[in-house]
C-alpha positions in Angstrom: 34.6 -24.1 -29.3 35.7 -24.2 -33.0 38.2 -21.6 -34.0 38.2 -19.5 -37.1 41.4 -17.9 -38.4 41.1 -15.0 -35.9 38.7 -15.7 -33.0 36.3 -18.3 -31.6 32.6 -18.3 -32.5 30.3 -16.6 -30.0 28.8 -18.3 -27.0 25.7 -20.4 -27.5 23.1 -18.5 -25.5 20.1 -19.8 -23.6 17.8 -18.5 -26.4 19.9 -20.3 -29.0 19.5 -23.5 -27.1 15.8 -23.6 -26.0 13.7 -20.9 -27.6 11.9 -23.4 -29.9 10.7 -25.7 -27.1 7.0 -25.5 -26.3 5.8 -23.7 -23.1 5.0 -26.0 -20.2 3.7 -25.5 -16.7 4.8 -26.8 -13.4 3.5 -30.3 -12.6 3.0 -31.0 -16.3 3.3 -34.8 -16.9 3.2 -35.1 -20.7 6.4 -36.8 -21.7 5.8 -36.1 -25.4 4.8 -32.7 -26.9 4.7 -31.3 -30.4 7.2 -28.6 -31.2 5.7 -25.1 -31.4 7.8 -23.9 -34.3 10.6 -24.8 -36.7 14.2 -24.6 -35.4 15.2 -21.0 -34.9 19.0 -21.4 -34.7 21.8 -23.5 -36.1 22.2 -25.2 -32.7 18.5 -26.1 -32.6 18.7 -27.6 -36.1 21.6 -29.8 -35.1 19.9 -31.1 -32.0 16.6 -31.6 -33.8 18.1 -33.6 -36.7 16.0 -36.6 -37.5 13.5 -35.6 -34.8 11.3 -32.8 -35.9 7.8 -33.9 -34.8 7.7 -34.6 -31.0 10.0 -33.4 -28.2 10.4 -35.9 -25.3 11.2 -35.4 -21.6 10.2 -31.8 -21.7 9.0 -32.0 -18.1 10.2 -30.3 -14.9 10.4 -31.5 -11.3 7.5 -30.8 -9.0 7.9 -28.2 -6.3 6.0 -27.5 -3.1 3.2 -25.0 -3.3 5.3 -22.4 -1.4 8.3 -22.8 -3.7 6.0 -22.5 -6.7 4.6 -19.3 -5.3 8.0 -17.9 -4.8 9.0 -18.8 -8.3 5.9 -17.1 -9.7 6.9 -13.9 -8.0 10.4 -13.7 -9.3 10.5 -11.0 -12.0 11.5 -12.0 -15.5 14.1 -9.3 -16.1 17.8 -10.3 -16.3 19.6 -10.9 -13.0 16.4 -11.3 -10.9 16.7 -13.7 -7.9 15.2 -14.1 -4.4 16.2 -10.6 -3.4 13.5 -9.3 -5.8 10.7 -11.2 -4.0 8.1 -8.8 -2.6 7.4 -9.0 1.1 3.7 -9.6 0.8 1.0 -12.0 2.0 -0.5 -14.3 -0.7 -3.3 -16.8 -0.7 -2.3 -20.4 -1.3 -4.1 -23.2 -3.1 -5.1 -24.8 0.3 -6.8 -21.5 1.3 -4.0 -20.6 3.8 -2.0 -17.4 3.6 1.7 -16.8 3.8 3.1 -14.4 6.4 5.0 -11.2 6.0 8.7 -11.5 6.8 9.3 -9.5 9.9 12.5 -7.5 10.7 12.2 -7.0 14.4 15.9 -6.0 15.0 17.2 -2.7 13.8 20.9 -1.8 13.3 20.0 1.6 12.0 17.2 3.4 10.2 17.7 1.6 6.9 19.0 -1.8 8.0 16.9 -4.4 9.8 17.5 -8.1 10.8 15.4 -11.2 11.2 17.4 -12.6 14.1 19.2 -11.1 17.1 22.5 -12.3 15.7 22.6 -9.1 13.7 23.2 -7.3 17.0 26.1 -9.5 17.8 24.1 -11.9 20.1 23.7 -15.7 19.7 21.0 -16.8 17.4 17.7 -17.4 19.1 15.6 -20.3 17.6 12.4 -18.5 18.5 13.3 -15.8 15.9 12.8 -18.3 13.1 9.9 -17.5 10.8 8.1 -20.0 8.5 5.7 -19.8 5.6 7.0 -16.5 4.3 7.3 -15.6 0.6 10.9 -14.3 1.3 12.8 -17.3 2.7 13.7 -16.5 6.3 16.9 -18.6 6.1 18.3 -16.6 3.2 17.5 -13.2 4.9 19.1 -14.6 8.1 22.5 -15.5 6.6 22.7 -13.2 3.6 25.4 -11.0 5.0 27.7 -14.0 5.5 27.2 -15.5 2.0 27.4 -12.7 -0.6 23.6 -12.2 -0.1 23.0 -15.6 -1.6 23.2 -14.0 -5.1 21.6 -16.2 -7.7 19.3 -18.3 -5.5 15.9 -18.5 -7.0 17.5 -16.9 -10.0 16.3 -16.9 -13.6 18.4 -17.8 -16.6 18.9 -15.0 -19.0 17.8 -15.3 -22.7 21.1 -13.8 -23.9 23.2 -15.3 -21.1 24.4 -18.9 -21.0 23.8 -22.0 -18.9 26.1 -22.4 -15.9 27.2 -25.8 -14.7 24.5 -28.3 -15.5 23.9 -30.0 -12.1 22.2 -33.3 -11.2 19.2 -31.7 -9.4 18.0 -28.2 -10.4 17.1 -26.7 -7.0 16.2 -23.0 -6.6 17.9 -23.0 -3.1 20.9 -25.0 -4.4 24.5 -24.0 -5.1 23.7 -23.4 -8.7 20.6 -21.3 -8.0 19.9 -19.9 -11.4 17.8 -22.8 -12.6 14.5 -20.9 -13.3 13.2 -20.6 -16.9 13.7 -17.0 -18.3 10.0 -16.3 -18.5 8.1 -19.4 -17.3 7.4 -20.0 -13.6 9.3 -23.2 -13.2 12.7 -24.8 -13.0 14.4 -25.9 -16.3 13.0 -29.1 -17.8 14.9 -32.3 -18.4 15.0 -31.6 -22.1 16.3 -28.0 -21.5 19.1 -29.4 -19.3 19.8 -32.0 -22.1 20.0 -29.1 -24.6 22.4 -27.3 -22.4 24.7 -30.3 -22.5 24.4 -30.8 -26.3 22.3 -34.0 -26.3 20.3 -34.5 -29.5 16.5 -34.4 -29.0 16.2 -38.0 -30.1 18.3 -39.1 -27.1 16.2 -40.7 -24.4 16.8 -40.9 -20.7 15.7 -43.6 -18.3 14.0 -43.6 -14.9 12.0 -41.0 -13.1 12.5 -37.2 -13.5 15.2 -37.0 -10.9 17.1 -39.9 -12.4 17.0 -38.2 -15.8 18.3 -34.9 -14.3 21.1 -36.9 -12.7 22.1 -38.7 -15.9 22.4 -35.4 -17.7 24.3 -33.6 -14.9 26.8 -36.5 -14.6 27.4 -36.9 -18.3 30.2 -35.6 -20.5 28.6 -33.2 -23.0 28.4 -35.1 -26.3 29.9 -32.2 -28.4 32.9 -32.1 -25.9 33.3 -35.9 -26.2 33.3 -35.6 -30.0 35.9 -32.7 -29.8 38.2 -34.7 -27.5 37.8 -37.8 -29.7 38.9 -35.9 -32.8 41.9 -34.5 -31.0 42.9 -38.0 -29.8 42.6 -39.3 -33.4 44.6 -36.4 -34.7 47.4 -37.0 -32.1 47.4 -40.8 -32.9 47.8 -40.1 -36.6 50.6 -37.6 -36.0 52.3 -40.2 -33.8 52.0 -42.9 -36.5 53.4 -40.5 -39.1 56.4 -39.7 -36.9 57.1 -43.4 -36.4 57.2 -44.0 -40.1 60.3 -41.7 -40.3 63.0 -44.0 -38.8 66.1 -42.1 -37.7 69.5 -43.5 -38.8 71.9 -44.5 -36.1 75.4 -43.1 -35.9 77.1 -46.0 -37.9 74.6 -45.8 -40.7 74.9 -42.0 -40.8 78.8 -42.3 -41.0 78.6 -44.9 -43.9 76.1 -42.7 -45.7 78.3 -39.6 -45.3 81.4 -41.4 -46.4 79.7 -42.8 -49.4 78.8 -39.3 -50.5 82.4 -38.0 -50.1 
């Protein structure tokens, strides 16, 4: 952050960082796309410098059909995550249908459970449910893990990117990895934007390799800021060394000479 005389500049929001990038769909394989518009913010102008025609690596990792279906049912309002998924049956591309998530165990009239452990009994493997729009595993352990807040969560346009990780996974520790209004996880280029990589910077390998390179990297703006501070400290150190302090004998002679 650069400081003014009174306060730091405001946070770079998700909208500041990626609003100018073209819309893409899950499973899109085009590695080069034309920009949809001119830069909309100062941050975008900086990252698009010398590269204002094509955007590269604007692709996202493939997901299973069930995960794609879950993502497409996450609302686009701020704060939405897996807890906003509807408990419905939907048709899948292979002509199968998902199942409703059942809550066969009741604690009271308003609270149900998907496993008998909610009644204080040991978990029963036969309670496990598969192919449901609401992930059974999250509903099963929600009470013990802060309700898994943020998993399958969307980024907020006026929020900010959390820690940029090496593999954006909706069920991962950093669960808010969904685009604010597109039904997919963030793309390689969007992750790069979150770290401050210029758009002309290229990454190598497959999609997962590229995510990993970005997540493990020091953000370039941070590297520049640290470098400037090191140079500043070195210059100050050199300036201090130029002022050679006099020893006691020299000081005494100098003082006697003045008297």
